[in-house]
Steps between C-alpha positions, in 0.01 A plus 500: 500500500498168310717239673468178317772349269740783412635317200280573187696237293324221692141550619272270682135432410209339679203358301140423587256346251128460552250322270534275199778291351541768234596759763746258641660444165513871433666569838753223446602635156525848656730359773721340232534831310590695815759230600671584159524858621658387828177562693502179712218338701535564877621222736324433834561797734622744238345847434368548147588801282187445296177302560291392195146393555304332217129532586179326430140650512286203416309541830461759778711263719776523242495876509518482885795258482676743271454785742619286789803387300598857416476605871687192611803549263505874594525409859773241438698707255421868600767658276444291195341608172165340463376424142146363445391333176227259399118506469430698815764755387318547165155533663591726795837663402447845633355367825786262556756769433382679811554200727762546761838411363402443133734665252388382164187330358513366148200395292487208259652694207799615709571196722778382267677827573580408866878428430558850365356668804655317791843660527367847425244468776765361748712807421208744536396330826839573664440873453162483693442499871504151648192302398353771270348368180484630142132415459503472119236311296549419133195323337334560166126432449419136441414573128854613447656171627664343195847365603556134556769457759664160462568275793663153528660403829486247782594696807554261786311221315604220266245555232519801278200724432475645147269789461353491144208742530362782713169683530156387418218600254234324701293709737345255740284684737681404821857576373741794503775346308424672160501842695819411679707328233353645178417338165628157390855514358780256461866429404587351163548129463852566389583693817329242719680208342829684550420541874425129522829421332675715760328299774623173340859651489474574879405139561125556555281187442145629548325824388156619609328709238330796664294805426182667583291346219756284309248338265454851352863493399581673169307832523819691457667274244244329295606160628312233691547315832512175312779627284683608808486170679598319175807715483592457864468119466796511264739665745787271579579434868158590649336184614174624643249774431177579702220733389425702815139590434292532183135606440272209405378676194852555382620139575446362154488136418817560287687621814383204695585259230844641456581479867377137491763399244778726624777356724566834657154643578387331813155340559397786721247779434369781717174632375293783670135407535402770753147359543330173412166676457411630159286777652806620702727470198261733317510753778876482496505559127718191445541377143390137536240289677531179706436288199805627331711469814389139541589429143855636549554277810369201317718575202810517709424175684423325172853567359683528833342267757770590753465871483473709803235777461493786744195737501448852632166572671361822655236475773257761619486728201215740483188316373625165609182368671476187702348322198768619263777385741344155531488478125868587489592260769329210327672583171844532647460169686403337170826602329799267468739758637782486753492809721323831557645843567220665699472884532243705691357795290615837613333817379719713295440878419417564131373151408167426350427235770408781734182548299385142555240452780523233766801528726643184663577535867855429621373212700342336199814552297696331772272205507492460121879537482544219763268264308698555179839461674384180658395381159838602361682288748269205427584532122880557556540201734298276267723618203818428704375156621461376143884525458616342820723202407567642152812643360516871382781743410568774763679827462649568844494855619703723729434454867599684818807361680418190696172451332419192273480591137169509330402497139224447250426210267424562139120509594561738791486272803708649779768240617726505807837323500571216741832349606655319206315666216798716408318827432713784354374856429419556134543134414216281355491149640236228460376385835234268641220690682407373834238606753430850620749695710398593848351835399308322216622782269724271297582139423820336618763385247682172483809443287 
């Protein structure tokens, strides 16, 4: 019979999150909700009463990691209730429900219901033979996903992550997100401002605005993303906002210009390019071309010369010939950007990309990825070098015991504290930036 914690008043929970920042924000909010119900995170060496796994399905590798995580947690906590949520749970709910140890799989429409299931499942588990699972899946078809589940939390971090939007109405040929998360939907500006005000009351200094396609904000409420950031800008107590990722065709000049004059919206943008080849962008069914993307980068730099610009790129998609990749590489190299986030294309069932001829081999994907990662490091170091011996404000962030604090400048340069710079978690101080740290991932700070 079940032999974990006999006291139902206090339960212990283990969490595992895979994938994007949005998933981490959602897990963190869920953890906060369960703490209010006296369901506490496990400490090292403790057995969990419930394991919650928030999954990703952006690649086949992500699916594999999800399966490995489920198996690992079941081995480590053999008597715990296992609940699986997230994109993989929506796409493969019935399949996952049959995995060894899995008790409940919740799709996107039901993931906000986790708190009301935990204690019931733990009680039911105690009536079963040791290790036996309930094997229940609850997931409605994607077309019936309508609920926006709010999330605003920081977890173990210093910055808060505010989810403003979910789902996507774009159907890029390589992507399963619209299938996994449903159509675009959002919270109201009023509710999101209230959440930001609550962050300020807790002493939070910085909020990262997250979502699946945040520039499409307003589908549910008839509002706009520009109106949202204008309203958030007025929240007293919040000193910094960052826009996590926004499609180039939705990054309007008005949004850029507003961020340029705002004292709270940082000179930092993350813009998905996905390919620097117009031919590949057409194959992907993206809603812009390289000319528009270059115009957005130029616009940002014209009004915010110090801005950090991160860019997503996918290599090895179907149809990406050697010629197309070289076109993409030249275009990306020409951009005044600060860093690349490089992903290797992974074939996903049900996507239109599977109909495109010309498959890129794993070896070629690896070689192309390495070239772009090397270019990314070249651009990042060049961007950092421009600010050596200058002064910038840094928000210092929580660090592991015994480790020096790190933080980010307003324009997203990672900085490591040195002796005498008086770094304190969640405090913004102006420091002089010195040379690279030993790992070259950050600059050193001087008081």
